[in-house]
N, C-alpha and C positions, 0 to 999 in steps of 0.2 A: 323566590316568593318575596311578598311585601312584608317588610318587617315593621308593624305599628305600635307605637307604645301607648297603651291605655292609660289614661290619668282621670281620677275622679274629679268632679267639679271643685270640691274643697282645695285640692292641690292647685287648681287653677288659680283660685282666689289667693292662695298663699305665694305663688310666683307673679302675684301682680297682673294677672291677664287680663283685669278690667281696663287696665290704663290705655289711654289712647295715645296715639302719636303724636308728636311734636305737635304745638298751636300752630295756626298758620302764620307766616312769617310776612304776607303781604306781597310776596313775589314767587315767580317760578319754582324757585328751589325749595319752597317751603310748602308747596301744594300738591296733594296727592292727586295723582293722575285718573282720569276716569276711566283708563284702560285698564285699571288693575284687575286681575284675574285672581278668582279664589277668595275674595273678602269674605264670601258667605260659606266660611270653612267649616270643618266639623268639628269645631270646638264646642259647639252645643252638645255635641255627642259624648264630649270629653276625649277625643281620640287627638294626640299631637303625634306628627310624624318627625323622627328624629333623623336629622340629614348631616352627612359630613361635607363641608365646604373647603377645598383646598386652593392656595395660589401662593405665589413668592413674593418676598421683598428681597430687598439686597442683603440686608442684615438679619433676616429671619423674624420669628415672632415677637412682635413689640410688646413691651412690658405690661401694658393693660389689655392685651389681647382678651382675657377674660370678662374684662369689665364691658368692652365694645360688645362682645359675644352676647353679653348678658343685656345690654341696651338693644341689640338687634332682636332679641327674642322676646323682648317685652311687646313688639310691635308685631313679629311673625306667630307668635302663639295664638295672638288673640284675633288678628286679621286673617290669617292663613293656613291655622292648623299646623305651623311647622315649627320646629325647635332645630336650631343650626350650631353645629360644632365647627369651629373654625380649625384649620390644620395648617398651618404657616410654616414654610420652609425657607431658607436663606437660597440666593440665586445658585449659588454652587453647589447645592444639594439636592435642588428641586427635582430635576430630571430624573435623578437615581431613585428619590424618596417616591416618586410618582410611579415610576416604572416597576418598582419591588412592591408597592401597594397594588398596583392593578394586576400585576403578574401573581401576586400572591393571595387575589380574591378578597383582599381586604374592603371594608368599607368606605369608598369614596363615593359621593353621589353628584357634587357639582364641581368642576376645578376648570382651572384655566390653562390652556396648552402650551403656555409660553415654554420655551427651552425643550420642551418634549417632542417637538415635530408633530405638527397637526395631522399630515398626511401619513405618517410613521404609525400614530396612534389609530388611524382608520384602518390602516393594512393589518394591522396586529389584532383588530378586532375588538378594541378596548371602549369604543364609543357606540353610543345608542344612537340609532338613525331617529332624529328628532320630528320626523314627519309621521313615522309608523303609527298606525292606528289613531291617525290624526292629533298625536300629541301636542304639536305647536299650534296647532289651530283650535284646540280644546281648551287648553291649559297657558298657551303663551302668546295670545294674540296680540297684546301690548307691545310685545318685542319687536314684531314685524312693523307696527305703526311707527315705535321709536327709532329703528334703525332704517328702516327702508328695503323694499324687495331686491334693488340692485346690488348692495352689500349682501344681504341674505344669501343672494344666489353666488356671489364670488367665494362662497365657503362650502359649495357643493363639490363634492366627489364622486364622481360617475353618476350625475344626477341626484344624489342623495346628500342630504343635508345633515351633516354630524355636528357642526359648530355654530355658535352665534357669535357675530362679529360685535367688538366693542365700540362704542361712540367715542372716537379719539381721531387723533391726526393720522390719516390715512398716508397723508404725503409725509417726505422727511427732507429736511435741508441736510443735502450730501456735503461730506468733506468738511465736517464741523469739530472745532476743537475747544473744549471749554479750559478756560486758563485762570487761576485764583487772580482776582485783580490786584491785589497788594504787591505781587511779585511783579506785574506788569509795571505798577506806579515805582518800584523799587529798582527799575532798569530806565525809568525817565519816559515811558510809553505814555502818551496821553490818552485816556480812556473816554471816549463819548458815551457818556451815561444815558444819552437820550436815543440813543440807538440799541437796539435790542440785539443785533445779530449784525456784527462788522465784517463785510465782504472783503476779503484779500485774495491775492493769488497763494498759491502753496509756497512760492520761493519766499514770500515774506514771513508766511507761518516759520519757515525753516531758521530765518535770521533772527526771529523772536526766540525760538529755542535756543540758538547759539548764544544770545545776550543772556538769556535766564541761566544756563548752566555756568556760563563765566562769572555771572554774579552770584550764584547760590549754587555753589560747586557740591555741596553735602545733601542736598535736595534732588529728589529725582524729578527730571524734567517732564517726561512723557511714560504712561503705563498703556502698552496696548492691551485688549482683549479680545477674546474669539469673535468679537462682532465688529472689530474695527475694521477689518479689510474692506467688509461689505458696505460699512458706513461711510469709508471713505473712497467710494468708487462710484462710477457711473454704470454698474453692473446690475442686470436683471438676475437674481438667482431664481431661476425657474424650479418650481416646486418647493422652493424655500431649501435647498441646498446648492454646492457650488458645484456640481457634477454635470454640468452642460448648462451654459449659461446664455443670456443676450448681453452683447457689448453695445456702449453707445447708449444709455438709456434706453434700451429695447426698441430702437427706432425700427429695426429690420428682424423679421421673424427667422433668423439663422441661429441655430444652437451652435456654439462654440465650445473650445475646452479653454477654460479658464486659464488654466496652467501652463499654456502655452502662448497667452496673449501678452502682447507688449505692456499693458495695463499690469497685469500681474508681476511681471518682472519689474517693472518701474517702482511699484509699491514695495515689494519686499527688499529691492536696493534701497530705497530711503530708510526703511525699518532698520537694515543693516548698517547704514551710515550713522543712524542715531545711537544703534547699540554700541558702534565703534566708537563713537564720540561721548560715551557714557552718559548719554541721554536716559537710558532704561536700565532698571536695576537687574543685578545679577539673578535674582530671585523671582523675575517676572512671570516666568513659565510655570512655577510652582506656588507662589503666594496666590491664596483665594480669597484674600480680603478685597472687599469693593474698592473700586477705585475712588468713589466719593468719600468713604472712610479713610483713605489713605492722605486725600487732600485735608479733611476734616482734622487729622490727626497732624498736619505740617511736614508730611514726609514726600508730598507728589505734588506739583504744580499744575500738570494738564493731563488730559485725556480725551479720547474720542467720544462725541455724542451725535445727537440727530437733530438738525434744526426743526423748529415750530415755534409758532405764537406760544408766548410764555415760558420757553426755554429757559431763558436766563433766571427768572424766578426760580424755576423747578430746579435747576442745578444749584442755585444758591442755597435752596432749603436743602438739599441733599448734603450740601458741604458744609454748611453751617457758617459760611464764610461768603463775601461776594465774588462771582464769578463774571468772567467777560467770555462772550462766544463769538468765535470767528467762523466764517465759511468760506470753502475755497470752490465748490462745486454748485451745481443747481438743485431746485427743489423736484422732488422726483416721487411719482408713485409706481412702485413695481408691481408686477403680475401678481405676487403673492402676498402684498401688503395689508390686503383686507383680512385674508385669513392666516396672518401670520400667528396669532395666538388667541383664536376663539374661545369662548366658554363651551365646555361641552357636559354632557352626562354621561358618566362611566357605566359600563355593562355591570359592575357591581352594586349598583345602586339599589337600595331596598324599595325604592318607589318612583319609577320615572314621571308618574303623574305630579307627585309632590315635589320633585326636583325642578320640573318645567314650572312648576306655580312659584318656587323660589327665585329661579332665574327670572321670570315674570315680574314679580315684586321689584327686584334689583334694577331692572329695566325702567320701571314705571313709577315707582313709590320714592319721590325726593327725601323722605324722611330715612328710610333704611340707605339710600344712596350717599346721602351727607354724613350718616354714623360710619358707614364704611371708608369712605374717603378720609374725613376729618377727625373722627370719635366723636365723644360726647361733648354736646353743648354746654358750655360754662367749665366744663372740666379740662378740655384739650383744646377747644376753639371757642370762639365767640361771634356773633354777627354785628358787624359795625352798623352805623346809622345808613350808611352808603349802601346795604346790601350785600357786602362784602364780607368774607370771614378773614380772621386773623387768629393767632394763638390767645387762649384765653388768659386772663391775668394772672401774672406770675409765671407763665409758662413760656418757652421759648423752643427752638429745634432741639436743643441738647437735653431738655428735662421731661418735654412732652412723653408721655406713656403710648401715645398713638401718633405717630409722625413717619410713615412708611414712605411716602412720596412715590407711590406708585398708583395714583389714581387713572393714570392713563390705561393702566390694566383693567381697571374695574369695568363692569358691564356698561354703565351709563354716566360718565361724569357729566354730560352735558346739563343734568337736571340737580346738580349741586351748585353750592355756593362758587363765587370765584374767589380765589385768596387773594389777601390785600399784596399790592405790590405788582399785579398784571392789570392790563387793560380790563375795566369792566365788561368790555364786550368780547372777553376773551373765547367763549364757546362760538360765537359768531364769526369772528376772525379765524378759528380753526377750519371751520366750514369752508370759508372763504379760500383758505390756505389749500385745502384739499381739491377744491375746485379748478384753481388755477395754476398747479403744479403740472410739469410734464408728466405724461402717463404713459407706461409701457404699451407697446402694441399688443402685448399678450395678457393685458389686464383681465383679470377673471378666468385665465387659464389655470388649471390644476394639473397636477402631474400624477398619474395613477402607478405606482412602483411594481405592481402585481407581477408583471412579465419580466422584472429585472432585479426582484428582491433579494436574490442572493449577491447578484453584484453590488447592490447598494450597500449591504452589509460589508462586504468585503472591502470596497472603495472606502467607506466611511472608517474602517479601521485603519487603513493606510494612512487617510487625512488625518485622523486622530493622532497617530503615531508622529508625523511630520509638522502638523499645523504651526504649534506655537514655536518650535526652533526655527521655521522657516519665516513665519509671517511676524515673529517678534523680533528678527533680526540677529539670532544666535548662530546662524549658520550663514556662509557664504552663497547667496542665491543662485550664484552660477553653477553651482555643484547641487546644492539643496533641493533646489526645485526640478532640475533634470532627474534626479534620484528619485523623489517622490513620485512625479508624473510617471516613470517608466514602471514603478510598483503600480500604480493606480490602473495604468493600461493593462498591466499583466492580470489584474483583479475584474478588469471587466469596465472600464470607465467608457470605451467608446460603443459598446454595447448600450450603456445608458444614455449616452447622448443621441444615439441613432434611435433608440426607442423615444425619448423627449422628442425630437424632431418630428418623429411620425405620428405621435399625439398631436403635437402643435399644429401640423399641418391640417390632420383632420379637424381640429378644433376651429381652426380658420376657415377652412371650408364650409363648416356647418354654420358658420355667423350669418 
């Protein structure tokens, strides 16, 4: 049943619903799109739909979440007949929080599927079919215009659309490491500040880490995360999981066992060497502190990231200190890149129609997009004469109440201001970056886990048991990988690989 909160007109006046959005700034980031849907909302009848919107940041809900929520609602209530409640979790707990909320029937209307596993959410029946009853056509036409049919279709599962892709970097510079610049300068490394990403072979990166450890023995050199292996590889994780992959940038449509590949063995051996050399903290497998927070605190020097235009400024903002980016592999668009973490509507929504209206507004309304990305103008950020944004007077990354640094997760950062320190043409540069990167031969393929759902759960449980110990270098890869792979095979890994190959062959034949 739809749950709609009825409000009298006088209450609408109290909440400032007569206020208009921010004034025109004279550029695209401050102009409301003609594609806005639902502007002729039900506010005249006094009805506002209360929706819950969830996403993650690396450190949880920013201090000024309530203020930002209120600012969004000034626009949403008047223009769209919607009131939003922001529920924000930290990276480490987001998946668990979302799974518990969805399985428990709690109200979650609109949410980002990052870390939850988009395909898994579909298979568990947690997501609304966005085209059923012409939902997208009637309430979200601006989204298709903003994103494009090609990217929309990449989010289909068995022909049905359950998620909406973010406008962001679909490509990723593989094999990238972010290192705090001050430590590089401390070992006498000459940093070329005119270059956003410094391309070097992995052997040179290893040498840099060795020098850093010698110079700063009491500071952790490198901290892996559960994403590091895939970021530091040329592997295409078909279906966004490691259980049957394409090697060598997905040039051939042959599904292989990652855990018996030379790449995986070499990667884990390198992590083992790092660990044995003392580069990785002994509590790396249990500490849930975001790597950027560790760098900010001065206890970590380096971590893995994904390269893209603007990455240097992004990581600098996250860490609160200048960062230098190195890249050892190529730029790449994997098969699952577009559908890695789309925005979806939950089956627990009180109104699929209002939820789609909200999403459409976030994809097309620059005022809302800027608030969600940068906060409140004059409080958290200001607009420079150049048309770019920066922190408001008296505010910086450490004192701002809304500095989440996950603008790439938001529906459409391409209609927001470009942050100072980046190339003014950042959004166009990202579009070019997406176009020019190597693309997997399986781009657009989605894996349906229905026939191997039991095996997927069993193999995932084995991977969860071993991943950090093996991929963080805490066990000898010669024995750790073999033991993990044997348990995975017993749990049904071969069956998953066979099913992926069957579906991939059928997909390729139908193209």
